[in-house]
Backbone as XML, in Angstrom:
<?xml version="1.0"?>
<chain id="A" units="angstrom">
  <residue number="1" name="UNK">
    <atom name="N" x="0.734" y="-1.044" z="0.026"/>
    <atom name="CA" x="0.011" y="-0.054" z="-0.110"/>
    <atom name="C" x="0.911" y="1.195" z="0.114"/>
  </residue>
  <residue number="2" name="UNK">
    <atom name="N" x="1.931" y="1.173" z="0.801"/>
    <atom name="CA" x="2.789" y="2.463" z="0.754"/>
    <atom name="C" x="3.666" y="2.699" z="-0.446"/>
  </residue>
  <residue number="3" name="UNK">
    <atom name="N" x="3.700" y="1.585" z="-1.407"/>
    <atom name="CA" x="4.576" y="1.681" z="-2.435"/>
    <atom name="C" x="3.636" y="2.230" z="-3.386"/>
  </residue>
  <residue number="4" name="UNK">
    <atom name="N" x="2.535" y="1.892" z="-3.586"/>
    <atom name="CA" x="1.428" y="2.503" z="-4.549"/>
    <atom name="C" x="1.205" y="3.974" z="-4.041"/>
  </residue>
  <residue number="5" name="UNK">
    <atom name="N" x="1.148" y="4.328" z="-2.935"/>
    <atom name="CA" x="1.038" y="5.667" z="-2.422"/>
    <atom name="C" x="2.074" y="6.565" z="-2.973"/>
  </residue>
  <residue number="6" name="UNK">
    <atom name="N" x="3.447" y="5.951" z="-2.678"/>
    <atom name="CA" x="4.650" y="6.725" z="-2.920"/>
    <atom name="C" x="4.756" y="6.812" z="-4.515"/>
  </residue>
  <residue number="7" name="UNK">
    <atom name="N" x="4.539" y="5.924" z="-5.245"/>
    <atom name="CA" x="4.618" y="5.819" z="-6.745"/>
    <atom name="C" x="3.553" y="7.003" z="-7.352"/>
  </residue>
  <residue number="8" name="UNK">
    <atom name="N" x="2.471" y="7.052" z="-6.568"/>
    <atom name="CA" x="1.327" y="7.956" z="-7.145"/>
    <atom name="C" x="1.731" y="9.519" z="-6.864"/>
  </residue>
  <residue number="9" name="UNK">
    <atom name="N" x="2.557" y="9.468" z="-5.530"/>
    <atom name="CA" x="2.840" y="10.969" z="-5.234"/>
    <atom name="C" x="3.949" y="11.341" z="-6.093"/>
  </residue>
  <residue number="10" name="UNK">
    <atom name="N" x="5.015" y="10.446" z="-6.427"/>
    <atom name="CA" x="6.007" y="10.717" z="-7.393"/>
    <atom name="C" x="5.462" y="11.051" z="-8.621"/>
  </residue>
  <residue number="11" name="UNK">
    <atom name="N" x="4.631" y="10.299" z="-9.151"/>
    <atom name="CA" x="4.068" y="10.517" z="-10.423"/>
    <atom name="C" x="3.385" y="11.858" z="-10.562"/>
  </residue>
  <residue number="12" name="UNK">
    <atom name="N" x="2.718" y="12.173" z="-9.612"/>
    <atom name="CA" x="1.912" y="13.577" z="-9.493"/>
    <atom name="C" x="3.023" y="14.775" z="-9.503"/>
  </residue>
  <residue number="13" name="UNK">
    <atom name="N" x="4.027" y="14.636" z="-8.643"/>
    <atom name="CA" x="5.046" y="15.658" z="-8.602"/>
    <atom name="C" x="5.830" y="15.662" z="-9.931"/>
  </residue>
  <residue number="14" name="UNK">
    <atom name="N" x="6.128" y="14.725" z="-10.635"/>
    <atom name="CA" x="6.859" y="14.884" z="-11.826"/>
    <atom name="C" x="6.074" y="15.260" z="-12.978"/>
  </residue>
  <residue number="15" name="UNK">
    <atom name="N" x="5.074" y="14.660" z="-13.183"/>
    <atom name="CA" x="4.293" y="14.907" z="-14.524"/>
    <atom name="C" x="3.157" y="15.796" z="-14.504"/>
  </residue>
  <residue number="16" name="UNK">
    <atom name="N" x="2.602" y="16.061" z="-13.425"/>
    <atom name="CA" x="1.511" y="17.114" z="-13.324"/>
    <atom name="C" x="1.899" y="18.568" z="-13.379"/>
  </residue>
  <residue number="17" name="UNK">
    <atom name="N" x="1.437" y="19.325" z="-14.126"/>
    <atom name="CA" x="2.027" y="20.541" z="-14.271"/>
    <atom name="C" x="1.483" y="21.538" z="-13.064"/>
  </residue>
  <residue number="18" name="UNK">
    <atom name="N" x="2.131" y="22.694" z="-12.957"/>
    <atom name="CA" x="1.499" y="23.604" z="-11.838"/>
    <atom name="C" x="1.030" y="24.672" z="-12.629"/>
  </residue>
  <residue number="19" name="UNK">
    <atom name="N" x="-0.231" y="25.118" z="-12.481"/>
    <atom name="CA" x="-0.766" y="26.273" z="-12.896"/>
    <atom name="C" x="-0.858" y="27.512" z="-12.172"/>
  </residue>
  <residue number="20" name="UNK">
    <atom name="N" x="-0.675" y="28.629" z="-12.804"/>
    <atom name="CA" x="-0.526" y="29.868" z="-12.228"/>
    <atom name="C" x="-1.269" y="31.085" z="-12.861"/>
  </residue>
  <residue number="21" name="UNK">
    <atom name="N" x="-1.860" y="31.842" z="-12.029"/>
    <atom name="CA" x="-2.550" y="33.066" z="-12.648"/>
    <atom name="C" x="-1.540" y="34.325" z="-12.090"/>
  </residue>
  <residue number="22" name="UNK">
    <atom name="N" x="-1.315" y="35.033" z="-13.262"/>
    <atom name="CA" x="-0.628" y="36.351" z="-12.813"/>
    <atom name="C" x="-1.407" y="37.695" z="-13.494"/>
  </residue>
  <residue number="23" name="UNK">
    <atom name="N" x="-1.106" y="38.650" z="-12.637"/>
    <atom name="CA" x="-1.741" y="39.976" z="-12.961"/>
    <atom name="C" x="-0.604" y="40.958" z="-12.887"/>
  </residue>
  <residue number="24" name="UNK">
    <atom name="N" x="-0.200" y="41.425" z="-14.034"/>
    <atom name="CA" x="0.830" y="42.516" z="-14.002"/>
    <atom name="C" x="0.594" y="43.940" z="-14.031"/>
  </residue>
  <residue number="25" name="UNK">
    <atom name="N" x="-0.716" y="44.228" z="-14.085"/>
    <atom name="CA" x="-1.266" y="45.454" z="-14.313"/>
    <atom name="C" x="-1.542" y="45.955" z="-15.663"/>
  </residue>
  <residue number="26" name="UNK">
    <atom name="N" x="-0.880" y="45.315" z="-16.611"/>
    <atom name="CA" x="-1.134" y="45.678" z="-18.029"/>
    <atom name="C" x="-1.786" y="44.439" z="-18.737"/>
  </residue>
  <residue number="27" name="UNK">
    <atom name="N" x="-1.481" y="43.348" z="-18.443"/>
    <atom name="CA" x="-2.364" y="42.115" z="-18.813"/>
    <atom name="C" x="-2.483" y="41.026" z="-17.903"/>
  </residue>
  <residue number="28" name="UNK">
    <atom name="N" x="-3.469" y="40.089" z="-17.974"/>
    <atom name="CA" x="-3.450" y="38.889" z="-17.095"/>
    <atom name="C" x="-3.011" y="37.651" z="-17.959"/>
  </residue>
  <residue number="29" name="UNK">
    <atom name="N" x="-2.379" y="36.804" z="-17.232"/>
    <atom name="CA" x="-1.957" y="35.548" z="-17.937"/>
    <atom name="C" x="-2.224" y="34.346" z="-17.113"/>
  </residue>
  <residue number="30" name="UNK">
    <atom name="N" x="-2.330" y="33.227" z="-17.689"/>
    <atom name="CA" x="-2.517" y="32.004" z="-17.214"/>
    <atom name="C" x="-1.443" y="31.135" z="-17.816"/>
  </residue>
  <residue number="31" name="UNK">
    <atom name="N" x="-0.582" y="30.575" z="-16.917"/>
    <atom name="CA" x="0.525" y="29.871" z="-17.330"/>
    <atom name="C" x="0.639" y="28.532" z="-16.674"/>
  </residue>
  <residue number="32" name="UNK">
    <atom name="N" x="1.394" y="27.639" z="-17.174"/>
    <atom name="CA" x="1.426" y="26.251" z="-16.817"/>
    <atom name="C" x="2.922" y="25.819" z="-16.746"/>
  </residue>
  <residue number="33" name="UNK">
    <atom name="N" x="3.377" y="25.296" z="-15.625"/>
    <atom name="CA" x="4.846" y="24.974" z="-15.377"/>
    <atom name="C" x="4.962" y="23.552" z="-15.033"/>
  </residue>
  <residue number="34" name="UNK">
    <atom name="N" x="5.913" y="23.053" z="-15.515"/>
    <atom name="CA" x="6.402" y="21.495" z="-15.091"/>
    <atom name="C" x="7.390" y="21.683" z="-14.044"/>
  </residue>
  <residue number="35" name="UNK">
    <atom name="N" x="7.477" y="20.592" z="-13.181"/>
    <atom name="CA" x="8.484" y="20.400" z="-12.167"/>
    <atom name="C" x="9.901" y="20.647" z="-12.630"/>
  </residue>
  <residue number="36" name="UNK">
    <atom name="N" x="10.299" y="20.003" z="-13.796"/>
    <atom name="CA" x="11.687" y="20.213" z="-14.248"/>
    <atom name="C" x="12.025" y="21.038" z="-15.340"/>
  </residue>
  <residue number="37" name="UNK">
    <atom name="N" x="10.801" y="21.889" z="-15.596"/>
    <atom name="CA" x="11.071" y="23.123" z="-16.621"/>
    <atom name="C" x="11.558" y="24.289" z="-15.874"/>
  </residue>
  <residue number="38" name="UNK">
    <atom name="N" x="12.894" y="24.658" z="-15.927"/>
    <atom name="CA" x="13.407" y="25.703" z="-15.262"/>
    <atom name="C" x="13.587" y="26.976" z="-16.053"/>
  </residue>
  <residue number="39" name="UNK">
    <atom name="N" x="13.519" y="27.054" z="-17.360"/>
    <atom name="CA" x="13.592" y="28.038" z="-18.149"/>
    <atom name="C" x="12.154" y="28.717" z="-18.371"/>
  </residue>
  <residue number="40" name="UNK">
    <atom name="N" x="12.107" y="29.815" z="-19.103"/>
    <atom name="CA" x="10.756" y="30.501" z="-19.165"/>
    <atom name="C" x="9.889" y="29.700" z="-20.105"/>
  </residue>
  <residue number="41" name="UNK">
    <atom name="N" x="8.646" y="29.675" z="-19.714"/>
    <atom name="CA" x="7.620" y="29.141" z="-20.277"/>
    <atom name="C" x="6.608" y="29.950" z="-20.732"/>
  </residue>
  <residue number="42" name="UNK">
    <atom name="N" x="6.198" y="30.067" z="-21.842"/>
    <atom name="CA" x="5.186" y="31.060" z="-22.243"/>
    <atom name="C" x="3.922" y="30.843" z="-21.576"/>
  </residue>
  <residue number="43" name="UNK">
    <atom name="N" x="2.952" y="31.835" z="-21.368"/>
    <atom name="CA" x="1.727" y="31.466" z="-20.798"/>
    <atom name="C" x="0.851" y="30.928" z="-21.749"/>
  </residue>
  <residue number="44" name="UNK">
    <atom name="N" x="-0.054" y="30.099" z="-21.445"/>
    <atom name="CA" x="-0.914" y="29.298" z="-22.507"/>
    <atom name="C" x="-2.101" y="30.489" z="-22.826"/>
  </residue>
  <residue number="45" name="UNK">
    <atom name="N" x="-2.275" y="31.493" z="-21.977"/>
    <atom name="CA" x="-3.293" y="32.498" z="-22.501"/>
    <atom name="C" x="-2.771" y="33.978" z="-21.797"/>
  </residue>
  <residue number="46" name="UNK">
    <atom name="N" x="-2.837" y="34.791" z="-22.592"/>
    <atom name="CA" x="-2.377" y="36.256" z="-22.104"/>
    <atom name="C" x="-3.377" y="37.291" z="-22.797"/>
  </residue>
  <residue number="47" name="UNK">
    <atom name="N" x="-4.139" y="38.226" z="-21.764"/>
    <atom name="CA" x="-5.079" y="38.936" z="-22.262"/>
    <atom name="C" x="-4.828" y="40.550" z="-21.900"/>
  </residue>
  <residue number="48" name="UNK">
    <atom name="N" x="-4.691" y="41.519" z="-22.632"/>
    <atom name="CA" x="-4.504" y="42.784" z="-22.208"/>
    <atom name="C" x="-5.646" y="43.158" z="-21.325"/>
  </residue>
  <residue number="49" name="UNK">
    <atom name="N" x="-5.473" y="43.826" z="-20.239"/>
    <atom name="CA" x="-6.584" y="44.379" z="-19.315"/>
    <atom name="C" x="-7.451" y="45.197" z="-19.972"/>
  </residue>
  <residue number="50" name="UNK">
    <atom name="N" x="-7.069" y="46.257" z="-20.838"/>
    <atom name="CA" x="-7.876" y="47.215" z="-21.424"/>
    <atom name="C" x="-8.996" y="46.655" z="-22.207"/>
  </residue>
  <residue number="51" name="UNK">
    <atom name="N" x="-8.821" y="45.393" z="-22.717"/>
    <atom name="CA" x="-9.911" y="44.732" z="-23.603"/>
    <atom name="C" x="-10.982" y="43.873" z="-22.898"/>
  </residue>
  <residue number="52" name="UNK">
    <atom name="N" x="-10.724" y="43.675" z="-21.549"/>
    <atom name="CA" x="-11.803" y="42.910" z="-20.775"/>
    <atom name="C" x="-12.899" y="43.700" z="-20.413"/>
  </residue>
  <residue number="53" name="UNK">
    <atom name="N" x="-14.053" y="43.339" z="-20.681"/>
    <atom name="CA" x="-15.247" y="43.943" z="-20.439"/>
    <atom name="C" x="-16.031" y="43.403" z="-19.487"/>
  </residue>
  <residue number="54" name="UNK">
    <atom name="N" x="-16.117" y="42.039" z="-19.450"/>
    <atom name="CA" x="-17.122" y="41.246" z="-18.450"/>
    <atom name="C" x="-16.335" y="39.860" z="-18.429"/>
  </residue>
  <residue number="55" name="UNK">
    <atom name="N" x="-16.866" y="39.110" z="-17.277"/>
    <atom name="CA" x="-16.283" y="37.811" z="-16.978"/>
    <atom name="C" x="-17.499" y="37.090" z="-16.420"/>
  </residue>
  <residue number="56" name="UNK">
    <atom name="N" x="-17.510" y="35.773" z="-16.527"/>
    <atom name="CA" x="-18.455" y="34.883" z="-15.656"/>
    <atom name="C" x="-17.858" y="33.597" z="-15.274"/>
  </residue>
  <residue number="57" name="UNK">
    <atom name="N" x="-18.007" y="33.210" z="-13.966"/>
    <atom name="CA" x="-17.555" y="31.876" z="-13.666"/>
    <atom name="C" x="-18.655" y="30.812" z="-13.334"/>
  </residue>
  <residue number="58" name="UNK">
    <atom name="N" x="-18.627" y="29.742" z="-13.903"/>
    <atom name="CA" x="-19.486" y="28.657" z="-13.720"/>
    <atom name="C" x="-18.942" y="27.391" z="-13.139"/>
  </residue>
  <residue number="59" name="UNK">
    <atom name="N" x="-19.640" y="26.656" z="-12.722"/>
    <atom name="CA" x="-19.187" y="25.398" z="-12.272"/>
    <atom name="C" x="-19.905" y="24.159" z="-12.716"/>
  </residue>
  <residue number="60" name="UNK">
    <atom name="N" x="-19.393" y="23.226" z="-13.477"/>
    <atom name="CA" x="-19.857" y="22.094" z="-13.982"/>
    <atom name="C" x="-19.201" y="20.816" z="-13.180"/>
  </residue>
  <residue number="61" name="UNK">
    <atom name="N" x="-20.189" y="20.244" z="-12.415"/>
    <atom name="CA" x="-19.684" y="19.104" z="-11.625"/>
    <atom name="C" x="-18.609" y="19.734" z="-10.578"/>
  </residue>
  <residue number="62" name="UNK">
    <atom name="N" x="-17.255" y="19.349" z="-10.729"/>
    <atom name="CA" x="-16.382" y="19.900" z="-9.615"/>
    <atom name="C" x="-15.386" y="20.776" z="-10.422"/>
  </residue>
  <residue number="63" name="UNK">
    <atom name="N" x="-15.609" y="21.259" z="-11.492"/>
    <atom name="CA" x="-14.706" y="22.017" z="-12.373"/>
    <atom name="C" x="-15.230" y="23.376" z="-12.555"/>
  </residue>
  <residue number="64" name="UNK">
    <atom name="N" x="-14.484" y="24.380" z="-12.247"/>
    <atom name="CA" x="-14.875" y="25.899" z="-12.516"/>
    <atom name="C" x="-14.561" y="26.282" z="-13.997"/>
  </residue>
  <residue number="65" name="UNK">
    <atom name="N" x="-15.302" y="27.104" z="-14.637"/>
    <atom name="CA" x="-14.911" y="27.534" z="-15.861"/>
    <atom name="C" x="-14.945" y="28.947" z="-16.016"/>
  </residue>
  <residue number="66" name="UNK">
    <atom name="N" x="-14.095" y="29.651" z="-16.529"/>
    <atom name="CA" x="-14.020" y="31.161" z="-16.614"/>
    <atom name="C" x="-14.270" y="31.623" z="-18.109"/>
  </residue>
  <residue number="67" name="UNK">
    <atom name="N" x="-15.346" y="32.439" z="-18.194"/>
    <atom name="CA" x="-15.693" y="32.985" z="-19.620"/>
    <atom name="C" x="-15.218" y="34.385" z="-19.402"/>
  </residue>
  <residue number="68" name="UNK">
    <atom name="N" x="-14.232" y="34.952" z="-20.358"/>
    <atom name="CA" x="-13.810" y="36.345" z="-20.131"/>
    <atom name="C" x="-14.585" y="36.921" z="-21.564"/>
  </residue>
  <residue number="69" name="UNK">
    <atom name="N" x="-14.999" y="38.130" z="-21.581"/>
    <atom name="CA" x="-15.609" y="38.823" z="-22.740"/>
    <atom name="C" x="-14.579" y="39.805" z="-22.972"/>
  </residue>
  <residue number="70" name="UNK">
    <atom name="N" x="-14.016" y="39.889" z="-24.392"/>
    <atom name="CA" x="-13.073" y="40.739" z="-24.766"/>
    <atom name="C" x="-13.475" y="41.568" z="-25.886"/>
  </residue>
  <residue number="71" name="UNK">
    <atom name="N" x="-13.326" y="42.838" z="-25.760"/>
    <atom name="CA" x="-13.821" y="43.775" z="-26.879"/>
    <atom name="C" x="-12.532" y="44.813" z="-27.200"/>
  </residue>
  <residue number="72" name="UNK">
    <atom name="N" x="-12.069" y="44.557" z="-28.369"/>
    <atom name="CA" x="-10.848" y="45.258" z="-28.516"/>
    <atom name="C" x="-11.076" y="46.751" z="-29.058"/>
  </residue>
  <residue number="73" name="UNK">
    <atom name="N" x="-12.021" y="47.187" z="-29.462"/>
    <atom name="CA" x="-12.531" y="48.452" z="-30.017"/>
    <atom name="C" x="-12.338" y="48.574" z="-31.544"/>
  </residue>
  <residue number="74" name="UNK">
    <atom name="N" x="-11.776" y="47.788" z="-31.997"/>
    <atom name="CA" x="-11.530" y="47.724" z="-33.666"/>
    <atom name="C" x="-12.543" y="46.948" z="-34.296"/>
  </residue>
  <residue number="75" name="UNK">
    <atom name="N" x="-12.972" y="45.779" z="-33.849"/>
    <atom name="CA" x="-14.018" y="44.965" z="-34.452"/>
    <atom name="C" x="-15.305" y="45.239" z="-33.674"/>
  </residue>
  <residue number="76" name="UNK">
    <atom name="N" x="-16.474" y="45.074" z="-34.466"/>
    <atom name="CA" x="-17.718" y="45.233" z="-33.770"/>
    <atom name="C" x="-18.179" y="43.862" z="-32.927"/>
  </residue>
  <residue number="77" name="UNK">
    <atom name="N" x="-17.477" y="42.865" z="-33.191"/>
    <atom name="CA" x="-17.985" y="41.615" z="-32.432"/>
    <atom name="C" x="-17.100" y="41.605" z="-30.972"/>
  </residue>
  <residue number="78" name="UNK">
    <atom name="N" x="-17.831" y="40.954" z="-30.080"/>
    <atom name="CA" x="-17.131" y="40.772" z="-28.844"/>
    <atom name="C" x="-16.858" y="39.171" z="-28.898"/>
  </residue>
  <residue number="79" name="UNK">
    <atom name="N" x="-15.505" y="38.911" z="-28.293"/>
    <atom name="CA" x="-15.038" y="37.589" z="-28.243"/>
    <atom name="C" x="-15.194" y="37.214" z="-26.903"/>
  </residue>
  <residue number="80" name="UNK">
    <atom name="N" x="-15.382" y="35.848" z="-26.817"/>
    <atom name="CA" x="-15.363" y="35.173" z="-25.456"/>
    <atom name="C" x="-14.165" y="34.161" z="-25.503"/>
  </residue>
  <residue number="81" name="UNK">
    <atom name="N" x="-13.477" y="34.149" z="-24.288"/>
    <atom name="CA" x="-12.513" y="33.188" z="-24.033"/>
    <atom name="C" x="-12.877" y="32.314" z="-22.943"/>
  </residue>
  <residue number="82" name="UNK">
    <atom name="N" x="-13.071" y="31.072" z="-23.172"/>
    <atom name="CA" x="-13.354" y="30.043" z="-22.028"/>
    <atom name="C" x="-12.058" y="29.348" z="-21.554"/>
  </residue>
  <residue number="83" name="UNK">
    <atom name="N" x="-11.833" y="29.400" z="-20.246"/>
    <atom name="CA" x="-10.711" y="28.890" z="-19.756"/>
    <atom name="C" x="-11.256" y="27.856" z="-18.675"/>
  </residue>
  <residue number="84" name="UNK">
    <atom name="N" x="-10.577" y="26.715" z="-18.366"/>
    <atom name="CA" x="-10.888" y="25.646" z="-17.380"/>
    <atom name="C" x="-9.896" y="25.974" z="-16.132"/>
  </residue>
  <residue number="85" name="UNK">
    <atom name="N" x="-10.560" y="26.225" z="-15.061"/>
    <atom name="CA" x="-9.728" y="26.277" z="-13.902"/>
    <atom name="C" x="-9.644" y="25.024" z="-13.033"/>
  </residue>
  <residue number="86" name="UNK">
    <atom name="N" x="-9.417" y="23.965" z="-13.835"/>
    <atom name="CA" x="-9.572" y="22.646" z="-13.120"/>
    <atom name="C" x="-8.575" y="22.445" z="-12.108"/>
  </residue>
  <residue number="87" name="UNK">
    <atom name="N" x="-7.270" y="22.845" z="-12.508"/>
    <atom name="CA" x="-6.140" y="22.620" z="-11.573"/>
    <atom name="C" x="-5.566" y="23.835" z="-10.707"/>
  </residue>
  <residue number="88" name="UNK">
    <atom name="N" x="-6.446" y="25.004" z="-10.744"/>
    <atom name="CA" x="-6.300" y="25.954" z="-9.910"/>
    <atom name="C" x="-6.856" y="25.782" z="-8.402"/>
  </residue>
  <residue number="89" name="UNK">
    <atom name="N" x="-6.212" y="26.191" z="-7.172"/>
    <atom name="CA" x="-6.687" y="26.009" z="-6.007"/>
    <atom name="C" x="-7.787" y="26.959" z="-5.674"/>
  </residue>
  <residue number="90" name="UNK">
    <atom name="N" x="-8.346" y="26.831" z="-4.551"/>
    <atom name="CA" x="-9.627" y="27.478" z="-4.403"/>
    <atom name="C" x="-8.993" y="29.080" z="-4.155"/>
  </residue>
  <residue number="91" name="UNK">
    <atom name="N" x="-7.804" y="29.261" z="-3.400"/>
    <atom name="CA" x="-7.347" y="30.503" z="-3.387"/>
    <atom name="C" x="-6.872" y="31.179" z="-4.461"/>
  </residue>
  <residue number="92" name="UNK">
    <atom name="N" x="-6.433" y="30.566" z="-5.457"/>
    <atom name="CA" x="-6.120" y="31.144" z="-6.830"/>
    <atom name="C" x="-7.499" y="31.637" z="-7.413"/>
  </residue>
  <residue number="93" name="UNK">
    <atom name="N" x="-8.559" y="30.767" z="-7.390"/>
    <atom name="CA" x="-9.668" y="31.298" z="-7.923"/>
    <atom name="C" x="-10.417" y="32.465" z="-7.334"/>
  </residue>
  <residue number="94" name="UNK">
    <atom name="N" x="-10.347" y="32.478" z="-6.022"/>
    <atom name="CA" x="-10.705" y="33.701" z="-5.405"/>
    <atom name="C" x="-9.948" y="34.828" z="-5.810"/>
  </residue>
  <residue number="95" name="UNK">
    <atom name="N" x="-8.566" y="34.803" z="-5.936"/>
    <atom name="CA" x="-7.830" y="35.897" z="-6.425"/>
    <atom name="C" x="-8.159" y="36.297" z="-7.963"/>
  </residue>
  <residue number="96" name="UNK">
    <atom name="N" x="-8.397" y="35.228" z="-8.713"/>
    <atom name="CA" x="-8.803" y="35.440" z="-10.099"/>
    <atom name="C" x="-10.098" y="36.329" z="-10.179"/>
  </residue>
  <residue number="97" name="UNK">
    <atom name="N" x="-11.024" y="36.043" z="-9.215"/>
    <atom name="CA" x="-12.337" y="36.621" z="-9.363"/>
    <atom name="C" x="-12.113" y="38.047" z="-8.859"/>
  </residue>
  <residue number="98" name="UNK">
    <atom name="N" x="-11.400" y="38.240" z="-7.696"/>
    <atom name="CA" x="-11.297" y="39.693" z="-7.141"/>
    <atom name="C" x="-10.428" y="40.478" z="-8.220"/>
  </residue>
  <residue number="99" name="UNK">
    <atom name="N" x="-9.488" y="39.982" z="-8.982"/>
    <atom name="CA" x="-8.841" y="40.733" z="-9.987"/>
    <atom name="C" x="-9.562" y="41.069" z="-11.154"/>
  </residue>
  <residue number="100" name="UNK">
    <atom name="N" x="-10.482" y="39.948" z="-11.598"/>
    <atom name="CA" x="-11.344" y="40.471" z="-12.774"/>
    <atom name="C" x="-12.437" y="41.488" z="-12.248"/>
  </residue>
  <residue number="101" name="UNK">
    <atom name="N" x="-12.890" y="41.441" z="-11.020"/>
    <atom name="CA" x="-13.653" y="42.324" z="-10.599"/>
    <atom name="C" x="-13.269" y="43.638" z="-10.568"/>
  </residue>
  <residue number="102" name="UNK">
    <atom name="N" x="-12.227" y="43.903" z="-9.993"/>
    <atom name="CA" x="-11.469" y="45.241" z="-10.228"/>
    <atom name="C" x="-11.146" y="45.800" z="-11.579"/>
  </residue>
  <residue number="103" name="UNK">
    <atom name="N" x="-10.740" y="44.964" z="-12.472"/>
    <atom name="CA" x="-10.527" y="45.174" z="-13.845"/>
    <atom name="C" x="-11.916" y="45.638" z="-14.554"/>
  </residue>
  <residue number="104" name="UNK">
    <atom name="N" x="-12.944" y="44.986" z="-14.094"/>
    <atom name="CA" x="-14.212" y="45.146" z="-15.096"/>
    <atom name="C" x="-14.578" y="46.468" z="-14.309"/>
  </residue>
  <residue number="105" name="UNK">
    <atom name="N" x="-14.562" y="46.880" z="-13.151"/>
    <atom name="CA" x="-14.887" y="48.264" z="-12.647"/>
    <atom name="C" x="-14.174" y="49.250" z="-13.189"/>
  </residue>
  <residue number="106" name="UNK">
    <atom name="N" x="-12.938" y="49.096" z="-13.265"/>
    <atom name="CA" x="-11.945" y="50.149" z="-13.694"/>
    <atom name="C" x="-12.275" y="50.346" z="-15.209"/>
  </residue>
  <residue number="107" name="UNK">
    <atom name="N" x="-12.480" y="49.193" z="-16.020"/>
    <atom name="CA" x="-12.664" y="49.469" z="-17.514"/>
    <atom name="C" x="-14.172" y="50.183" z="-17.580"/>
  </residue>
  <residue number="108" name="UNK">
    <atom name="N" x="-15.146" y="49.837" z="-16.865"/>
    <atom name="CA" x="-16.559" y="50.520" z="-17.120"/>
    <atom name="C" x="-16.318" y="51.827" z="-16.643"/>
  </residue>
  <residue number="109" name="UNK">
    <atom name="N" x="-15.773" y="52.128" z="-15.552"/>
    <atom name="CA" x="-15.567" y="53.618" z="-15.192"/>
    <atom name="C" x="-14.849" y="54.450" z="-16.352"/>
  </residue>
  <residue number="110" name="UNK">
    <atom name="N" x="-13.823" y="53.643" z="-16.988"/>
    <atom name="CA" x="-13.138" y="54.521" z="-18.049"/>
    <atom name="C" x="-14.032" y="54.598" z="-19.199"/>
  </residue>
  <residue number="111" name="UNK">
    <atom name="N" x="-14.911" y="53.771" z="-19.511"/>
    <atom name="CA" x="-15.725" y="53.900" z="-20.632"/>
    <atom name="C" x="-16.932" y="55.165" z="-20.302"/>
  </residue>
  <residue number="112" name="UNK">
    <atom name="N" x="-17.191" y="55.135" z="-19.039"/>
    <atom name="CA" x="-18.304" y="56.176" z="-18.704"/>
    <atom name="C" x="-17.654" y="57.639" z="-18.794"/>
  </residue>
  <residue number="113" name="UNK">
    <atom name="N" x="-16.243" y="57.886" z="-18.558"/>
    <atom name="CA" x="-15.609" y="59.040" z="-18.553"/>
    <atom name="C" x="-15.485" y="59.497" z="-20.065"/>
  </residue>
  <residue number="114" name="UNK">
    <atom name="N" x="-15.490" y="58.552" z="-20.978"/>
    <atom name="CA" x="-15.252" y="58.887" z="-22.195"/>
    <atom name="C" x="-16.605" y="59.390" z="-22.841"/>
  </residue>
</chain>
């Protein structure tokens, strides 16, 4: 039993990636890192903050999904990006919600001033 537990823990540590959310003030990014990847890994999604107009978090079974509405001002269509938050911790999801709420408020205030 201990061997199976040790093998499972080793497999999870070596092969499962680590997911990270980052907000730099100019853009938000969702990145994925591996245990043995020490060099720079490009984020799998990166969105400029100025283009975010709305967001929605939904839960299907035990997995959270994030839908971000993007409006760039050049095209008449709004784009939606859907991101699975499956491997993010509850703390990270709360941080994502608070960050997106502040971004949404800042962008709507900026549109009202225009």
